[in-house]
C-alpha positions as CSV (number, residue, x, y, z in Angstrom):
1,M,-23.4,-4.8,-25.8
2,S,-25.2,-6.3,-22.8
3,A,-23.7,-8.2,-19.8
4,R,-25.4,-11.4,-21.0
5,D,-23.8,-11.1,-24.5
6,T,-20.4,-10.5,-22.9
7,A,-20.8,-13.5,-20.6
8,L,-21.9,-15.6,-23.6
9,R,-18.9,-14.6,-25.7
10,V,-16.5,-15.5,-22.8
11,L,-18.2,-18.9,-22.4
12,I,-17.8,-19.6,-26.1
13,V,-14.2,-18.7,-26.2
14,C,-13.5,-20.9,-23.2
15,R,-15.2,-23.8,-24.8
16,R,-13.6,-23.4,-28.2
17,S,-10.0,-22.7,-27.2
18,G,-9.7,-24.0,-23.7
19,A,-8.8,-20.5,-22.5
20,W,-8.9,-19.7,-18.8
21,S,-12.1,-17.8,-18.0
22,D,-10.4,-15.1,-16.0
23,A,-8.1,-14.1,-18.9
24,A,-10.9,-14.4,-21.5
25,L,-13.2,-12.3,-19.3
26,K,-10.7,-9.6,-18.8
27,Q,-10.1,-9.3,-22.6
28,Q,-13.8,-9.4,-23.4
29,L,-14.6,-6.7,-20.8
30,S,-11.9,-4.5,-22.3
31,R,-13.4,-4.9,-25.8
32,D,-17.0,-4.4,-24.8
33,R,-16.4,-1.4,-22.5
34,L,-19.2,-2.2,-20.1
35,D,-19.9,0.1,-17.2
36,R,-18.9,-1.1,-13.7
37,R,-22.4,-2.5,-13.0
38,D,-22.7,-4.5,-16.2
39,A,-19.1,-5.7,-16.0
40,A,-19.8,-7.0,-12.5
41,L,-22.9,-8.8,-13.7
42,A,-21.0,-10.3,-16.7
43,T,-18.3,-11.5,-14.3
44,R,-20.9,-13.1,-11.9
45,L,-22.7,-14.8,-14.8
46,C,-19.5,-16.4,-16.2
47,A,-18.5,-17.6,-12.8
48,A,-22.0,-19.0,-12.0
49,V,-22.2,-20.9,-15.2
50,L,-18.8,-22.5,-14.8
51,Q,-19.4,-23.3,-11.2
52,N,-22.6,-25.1,-12.0
53,R,-22.0,-26.4,-15.5
54,L,-22.7,-30.1,-14.7
55,L,-25.8,-29.3,-12.7
56,L,-27.1,-27.0,-15.4
57,D,-26.6,-29.7,-18.0
58,A,-28.4,-32.2,-15.8
59,W,-31.4,-29.8,-15.5
60,I,-31.4,-29.1,-19.3
61,S,-31.4,-32.8,-20.0
62,R,-34.6,-33.2,-18.0
63,Y,-36.5,-31.0,-20.4
64,L,-35.1,-32.4,-23.7
65,T,-36.8,-35.0,-25.7
66,G,-33.5,-36.1,-27.4
67,K,-29.9,-36.3,-26.2
68,R,-28.1,-33.3,-25.0
69,S,-25.1,-34.3,-27.1
70,A,-27.2,-33.6,-30.2
71,L,-27.5,-29.9,-29.3
72,Q,-25.4,-27.4,-31.3
73,P,-22.6,-26.4,-28.8
74,I,-23.5,-22.7,-29.0
75,V,-27.1,-23.5,-28.2
76,L,-26.0,-25.4,-25.1
77,D,-23.9,-22.3,-24.1
78,I,-27.0,-20.1,-24.5
79,L,-29.2,-22.6,-22.5
80,R,-26.6,-22.9,-19.7
81,L,-26.4,-19.1,-19.4
82,A,-30.2,-18.7,-19.4
83,V,-31.0,-21.5,-17.0
84,C,-28.3,-20.2,-14.6
85,Q,-30.0,-16.8,-14.5
86,L,-33.4,-18.3,-13.9
87,R,-32.2,-20.5,-11.0
88,F,-29.5,-18.4,-9.3
89,F,-30.3,-14.7,-10.2
90,D,-33.6,-13.8,-8.5
91,K,-33.4,-10.1,-9.4
92,L,-33.3,-10.7,-13.2
93,P,-36.8,-10.8,-14.7
94,P,-37.5,-14.3,-16.1
95,S,-39.2,-12.9,-19.2
96,A,-36.1,-10.7,-20.0
97,V,-33.8,-13.8,-19.6
98,V,-35.9,-15.9,-21.9
99,N,-36.2,-13.2,-24.6
100,E,-32.5,-12.4,-24.7
101,A,-31.7,-16.1,-24.9
102,V,-34.0,-16.5,-27.9
103,E,-32.5,-13.4,-29.6
104,Q,-29.0,-14.8,-29.0
105,S,-30.1,-18.1,-30.6
106,K,-31.4,-16.3,-33.7
107,R,-28.2,-14.2,-34.1
108,L,-25.7,-17.0,-33.3
109,A,-27.4,-20.2,-34.2
110,N,-30.7,-20.4,-36.3
111,P,-34.5,-19.9,-36.0
112,K,-35.1,-23.5,-35.3
113,A,-32.7,-23.4,-32.4
114,A,-34.4,-20.2,-31.1
115,G,-37.7,-22.1,-31.0
116,L,-36.0,-25.0,-29.0
117,V,-34.5,-22.6,-26.5
118,N,-37.7,-20.8,-26.1
119,G,-39.6,-24.0,-25.5
120,I,-37.2,-25.4,-23.0
121,L,-36.9,-22.2,-20.9
122,R,-40.7,-21.7,-20.8
123,A,-41.3,-25.3,-19.9
124,M,-38.9,-24.8,-16.9
125,L,-40.9,-21.7,-15.8
126,R,-44.2,-23.6,-16.1
127,D,-43.0,-26.7,-14.4
128,P,-40.0,-26.3,-12.1
129,S,-40.6,-29.6,-10.4
130,R,-37.8,-31.3,-12.5
131,L,-35.2,-28.8,-11.2
132,S,-34.5,-30.6,-7.9
133,L,-30.9,-31.1,-6.9
134,P,-29.2,-34.4,-7.8
135,E,-28.1,-36.8,-5.0
136,A,-24.6,-37.3,-6.5
137,L,-22.1,-34.8,-5.2
138,S,-20.5,-34.6,-8.6
139,L,-23.6,-33.2,-10.2
140,R,-24.9,-31.3,-7.2
141,Y,-21.7,-29.2,-7.0
142,S,-20.5,-29.6,-10.6
143,H,-17.2,-31.3,-9.9
144,P,-16.2,-34.2,-12.2
145,A,-16.5,-37.5,-10.4
146,P,-12.7,-38.3,-10.6
147,L,-12.0,-34.9,-8.9
148,V,-14.6,-35.6,-6.2
149,E,-12.9,-38.9,-5.4
150,L,-9.4,-37.3,-5.4
151,L,-10.6,-34.7,-2.9
152,R,-12.2,-37.4,-0.8
153,Q,-9.0,-39.3,-0.6
154,N,-7.0,-36.3,0.5
155,L,-9.5,-34.5,2.8
156,G,-11.8,-37.3,4.1
157,E,-15.6,-37.6,3.9
158,E,-16.3,-35.0,6.7
159,R,-14.6,-32.1,4.9
160,L,-15.5,-33.1,1.3
161,E,-19.0,-31.7,0.9
162,P,-18.3,-28.4,2.7
163,L,-15.3,-27.9,0.4
164,L,-17.3,-28.6,-2.7
165,Q,-20.0,-26.2,-1.5
166,A,-17.3,-23.5,-0.8
167,H,-15.9,-23.9,-4.3
168,N,-19.2,-22.5,-5.6
169,D,-19.3,-19.5,-3.4
170,A,-18.3,-16.0,-4.6
171,P,-15.4,-14.9,-2.4
172,P,-14.7,-11.3,-1.8
173,A,-11.5,-9.7,-2.9
174,C,-8.8,-9.3,-0.2
175,L,-7.2,-5.9,-0.2
176,Q,-3.9,-5.8,1.6
177,T,-3.0,-2.3,2.9
178,N,0.3,-1.0,1.7
179,L,1.7,0.3,5.0
180,L,4.6,1.9,3.2
181,R,2.2,4.5,1.9
182,T,-0.9,4.6,4.1
183,D,-2.8,2.9,6.9
184,T,-6.0,0.8,6.9
185,P,-8.4,3.4,8.3
186,S,-7.3,5.9,5.6
187,L,-7.6,3.3,2.9
188,S,-11.1,2.3,4.0
189,A,-12.2,5.9,4.0
190,A,-10.7,6.6,0.6
191,L,-12.4,3.6,-1.0
192,K,-15.7,4.6,0.6
193,A,-15.4,8.1,-1.0
194,E,-14.8,6.4,-4.4
195,G,-18.0,4.3,-4.0
196,F,-16.5,1.0,-2.9
197,Q,-17.9,-0.7,0.2
198,T,-15.3,-2.7,2.3
199,E,-15.2,-4.4,5.6
200,A,-12.4,-5.4,7.8
201,H,-11.2,-9.0,7.5
202,P,-12.4,-11.0,10.4
203,W,-9.0,-12.1,11.7
204,L,-6.2,-10.7,9.4
205,P,-4.9,-7.2,10.3
206,D,-4.6,-4.6,7.6
207,C,-6.8,-6.5,5.2
208,L,-10.1,-5.3,3.8
209,L,-12.8,-7.4,2.1
210,L,-14.5,-6.1,-1.1
211,T,-17.4,-7.5,-2.9
212,G,-17.7,-6.4,-6.5
213,G,-15.3,-5.6,-9.3
214,G,-13.6,-2.6,-10.8
215,I,-11.2,-2.0,-7.9
216,E,-8.1,-1.8,-10.2
217,Q,-9.6,1.4,-11.7
218,S,-9.8,3.1,-8.4
219,E,-7.7,6.1,-7.5
220,S,-6.5,4.3,-4.4
221,F,-5.2,1.4,-6.5
222,Q,-3.4,3.8,-8.8
223,K,-1.8,5.5,-5.9
224,G,-0.4,2.2,-4.6
225,W,-2.4,2.2,-1.3
226,F,-3.1,-1.5,-1.5
227,Y,-2.6,-4.7,-3.5
228,V,-4.9,-7.7,-4.0
229,Q,-3.8,-10.9,-2.3
230,D,-5.7,-13.7,-0.6
231,A,-5.3,-14.0,3.1
232,A,-3.6,-17.4,2.9
233,A,-0.8,-16.1,0.6
234,R,-0.2,-13.3,3.1
235,L,0.1,-15.9,5.9
236,A,2.9,-17.6,4.0
237,V,4.9,-14.3,4.5
238,E,3.9,-14.2,8.1
239,A,5.3,-17.7,8.6
240,L,8.5,-16.6,6.7
241,G,9.1,-13.8,9.2
242,P,11.4,-11.6,7.1
243,E,13.1,-8.7,9.1
244,P,14.3,-5.3,8.0
245,G,17.8,-5.5,6.6
246,Q,17.7,-9.2,5.6
247,R,18.3,-10.6,2.2
248,V,15.1,-12.4,1.0
249,L,14.5,-14.5,-2.1
250,D,11.0,-15.1,-3.6
251,C,11.9,-17.7,-6.2
252,C,8.4,-18.2,-7.9
253,A,7.2,-14.7,-7.4
254,A,4.7,-13.8,-10.0
255,P,2.4,-11.9,-9.8
256,G,4.4,-10.5,-6.9
257,G,2.1,-10.4,-3.9
258,K,4.4,-12.3,-1.5
259,S,7.3,-10.1,-2.5
260,F,5.2,-7.0,-1.8
261,A,4.1,-8.3,1.6
262,A,7.7,-9.1,2.5
263,A,8.9,-5.6,1.5
264,I,6.2,-4.1,3.7
265,V,7.1,-6.2,6.7
266,M,10.8,-5.3,6.1
267,H,9.9,-1.6,6.1
268,N,11.6,-1.3,2.7
269,R,15.0,-2.1,4.2
270,G,17.2,-4.9,3.1
271,S,17.3,-6.8,-0.2
272,L,14.4,-8.6,-1.9
273,T,15.0,-10.7,-5.1
274,A,11.8,-11.8,-6.9
275,C,12.2,-14.4,-9.7
276,D,10.1,-16.0,-12.4
277,I,10.8,-18.0,-15.5
278,H,8.6,-15.9,-17.8
279,P,9.8,-12.5,-19.0
280,H,6.3,-10.9,-19.1
281,K,5.7,-11.9,-15.5
282,I,8.9,-10.1,-14.5
283,E,7.5,-6.9,-16.0
284,L,4.3,-7.5,-14.1
285,I,6.2,-7.8,-10.8
286,Q,8.3,-4.7,-11.6
287,R,5.2,-2.6,-12.4
288,G,3.5,-3.7,-9.2
289,G,6.5,-2.9,-7.1
290,Q,6.8,0.5,-8.6
291,R,3.1,1.3,-8.0
292,L,3.5,0.3,-4.4
293,G,6.8,2.2,-3.8
294,V,8.8,-1.0,-3.1
295,E,12.4,0.2,-3.4
296,I,14.3,-2.9,-2.3
297,L,12.9,-5.2,-5.0
298,T,14.9,-6.6,-7.9
299,A,13.0,-8.8,-10.4
300,Q,15.0,-11.4,-12.4
301,I,14.3,-14.2,-14.9
302,R,15.4,-17.5,-13.2
303,D,14.4,-21.1,-13.4
304,A,13.6,-22.0,-9.8
305,S,14.5,-25.7,-10.3
306,V,18.1,-24.8,-11.1
307,P,20.5,-23.8,-8.3
308,E,22.3,-20.5,-8.9
309,P,26.1,-20.9,-8.0
310,D,26.5,-17.3,-7.0
311,W,23.5,-17.5,-4.6
312,Q,24.8,-20.5,-2.5
313,G,24.1,-19.8,1.2
314,Q,23.4,-16.1,0.5
315,F,19.8,-15.5,1.6
316,D,18.4,-15.2,5.1
317,R,14.9,-16.1,4.0
318,V,13.6,-18.0,0.9
319,I,10.0,-18.5,-0.1
320,A,9.2,-21.2,-2.6
321,D,5.5,-20.9,-3.6
322,V,5.8,-23.6,-6.2
323,P,3.8,-24.4,-9.4
324,C,1.0,-26.7,-8.4
325,S,-2.3,-28.2,-9.5
326,G,-4.2,-25.1,-8.2
327,L,-7.0,-27.2,-6.7
328,G,-7.1,-24.7,-3.8
329,V,-8.3,-21.8,-5.9
330,I,-11.3,-23.5,-7.6
331,R,-13.7,-20.9,-6.1
332,K,-11.8,-18.2,-7.9
333,K,-10.9,-20.1,-11.1
334,P,-14.0,-22.4,-11.5
335,D,-12.8,-23.9,-14.7
336,I,-9.8,-25.6,-13.0
337,R,-12.3,-28.3,-11.9
338,Y,-12.8,-29.5,-15.5
339,K,-9.1,-29.8,-16.4
340,D,-7.5,-33.2,-17.0
341,L,-6.1,-34.7,-13.8
342,A,-3.5,-36.9,-15.4
343,P,-0.8,-34.3,-16.0
344,L,-1.0,-33.2,-12.4
345,E,0.7,-36.5,-11.3
346,G,4.1,-35.2,-12.4
347,L,4.0,-32.1,-10.4
348,P,5.6,-33.4,-7.1
349,A,8.8,-34.2,-9.0
350,V,8.9,-30.6,-10.2
351,Q,8.2,-29.3,-6.8
352,R,10.9,-31.4,-5.2
353,R,13.5,-30.1,-7.7
354,I,12.6,-26.5,-6.8
355,L,12.7,-27.2,-3.1
356,E,16.1,-28.9,-3.5
357,A,17.5,-26.0,-5.6
358,Q,16.2,-23.2,-3.4
359,A,17.5,-24.9,-0.2
360,T,21.0,-24.4,-1.5
361,H,20.5,-20.6,-1.5
362,L,19.7,-20.4,2.2
363,R,22.4,-19.5,4.7
364,P,22.9,-21.6,7.8
365,G,20.2,-20.7,10.4
366,G,18.0,-19.3,7.7
367,V,14.3,-20.0,7.0
368,L,12.7,-21.5,3.9
369,V,8.9,-21.5,3.5
370,Y,7.4,-24.0,1.0
371,S,3.9,-23.2,-0.1
372,T,1.2,-24.2,-2.7
373,C,-2.3,-23.3,-3.6
374,T,-3.5,-26.9,-3.7
375,V,-5.0,-29.4,-1.1
376,L,-3.3,-32.6,-2.3
377,R,-1.0,-34.3,0.1
378,R,1.3,-35.6,-2.6
379,E,2.1,-31.9,-3.5
380,N,2.2,-30.7,0.1
381,E,3.2,-32.8,3.1
382,A,4.7,-35.6,1.0
383,V,7.1,-33.3,-0.8
384,V,8.2,-31.7,2.4
385,E,8.6,-35.0,4.3
386,A,10.7,-36.5,1.5
387,F,12.9,-33.4,1.5
388,L,13.4,-33.5,5.3
389,A,14.3,-37.2,5.2
390,A,17.0,-36.4,2.7
391,H,18.3,-33.3,4.4
392,P,18.9,-33.7,8.2
393,E,20.3,-30.2,8.3
394,F,16.7,-28.9,7.9
395,S,13.8,-29.3,10.3
396,A,10.2,-28.2,10.4
397,E,9.7,-25.3,12.7
398,G,6.5,-24.3,14.4
399,F,5.1,-20.8,13.8
400,R,2.1,-18.7,14.7
401,L,-0.5,-17.3,12.3
402,P,-2.4,-14.1,13.1
403,G,-6.0,-14.9,13.9
404,L,-5.5,-18.6,13.6
405,G,-3.0,-19.4,16.4
406,P,0.1,-21.7,16.7
407,V,1.2,-24.2,14.1
408,P,3.5,-26.5,16.3
409,S,4.1,-29.0,13.5
410,G,5.5,-26.4,11.1
411,M,2.9,-27.4,8.4
412,R,-0.6,-26.0,7.9
413,L,-3.3,-26.6,5.3
414,L,-5.9,-23.9,5.0
415,L,-9.3,-24.4,3.4
416,P,-12.1,-22.2,2.1
417,C,-14.7,-24.2,4.1
418,T,-12.8,-23.7,7.5
419,E,-10.6,-20.7,7.4
420,G,-12.4,-18.8,4.5
421,T,-9.2,-18.6,2.5
422,D,-8.0,-20.2,-0.7
423,G,-7.0,-23.8,-0.2
424,F,-3.3,-23.3,0.7
425,F,-0.4,-25.2,2.2
426,I,2.4,-23.6,4.3
427,A,5.5,-25.4,5.6
428,K,8.3,-23.5,7.5
429,L,11.7,-25.1,7.4
430,R,14.8,-24.0,9.4
431,K,18.3,-24.7,8.3
432,A,20.7,-25.7,11.1
433,A,23.1,-22.9,12.2
434,A,26.7,-23.3,11.3
435,Q,28.7,-24.8,14.2
436,A,31.4,-22.5,15.5
437,P,34.9,-24.0,15.1
438,C,36.3,-25.5,18.3
439,S,39.1,-23.7,20.1
440,G,41.1,-24.9,23.1
441,P,41.3,-28.5,24.3
442,K,39.2,-31.2,22.6
443,A,35.9,-32.1,24.3
444,G,36.3,-35.0,26.7
445,R,40.0,-34.3,27.5
446,N,41.4,-32.3,30.4
447,E,44.6,-30.4,30.3
448,E,46.6,-33.2,31.9
449,E,45.5,-35.7,29.3
450,G,46.5,-33.2,26.5
451,K,50.0,-33.0,27.6
């Protein structure tokens, strides 16, 4: 099984079933048992095709005599994969790309289709003049036009194109050092000995950047020396500021990265409750905590939108990383861009219910962090502002982020085109401390008046 065949199978599954590409790829790599090098190539191929699908289709159409819609779907899959390699993978020999695409067409489509594929690809090699970039941002960066307009409305014209461009980059993995078991220099040296090349994150301490895959098969991972988490998600825990001995709630915890980060900051002292509504995700959190040696974590099945009577006012810190549209992680999940936008409009109501419910679990004087991995104001600032207007006992509180400086407003949007992180929103909310009961004379009256 070749990397190209694996990539093609994943693209076919995603088209036929609407499966998410990361899950489909993981399953296919497990079946095909590719070595690390071929697995990495298959991963890059899948991502590149999905990141550039609309552009690839525009290029293919320029070499067709008929309509693209008349192509057999699997033939279009094969053409997208091949054109992507010819345009974006300089180290792959063009002849090998064309030959394998033709063979794939013979095996999976028919001889006539193989001839068509061969003709289109060789025409591109002979005459690449028709492969110029379109003017429209939607085609140039392969984001559907309604999504481009939505992003424009939320971020403005100045940040729009840099964001679209960043969505098509291949971000490195962020490895967060598990300070409960090792330190960053030791982790870096161990990974180097295993054949992985890392570099220090430019502004986040105890974070290493890794390009390439296969890291979960490393001995360092199995020993629990690190966990994978984007820098932005780690910053949400920095804003939360949990302390050793406190009682902390992570109400939408899966896959567990923020819980693990909190446990490390707390030096494994205190109490950490991690919740999710799906049983299989609870198991995922538990396994991750065990691997990392997190001893203070308890994982429970809970619906974050429903207040727990026994938890009223019981937690010092609460983090609500709520379900969202995910438009901040398009660079890692490129197929998000092609999903229907209409169902996303109901998310703010869900997010508000979660925020309302989790606020009841916070003790007076405690801190609640609301976060999302989206860039839409209606899911971010608007949810927080509506909550604050209805709850005068809460206020936004400024905080400081390592490497990025102060956030005096108490709310911060991070972007891949500016901070180099996922698109991510963080809001820090402080609940007013309980007022001590008055003792002695009432305010405004002296002893003589009280007689």
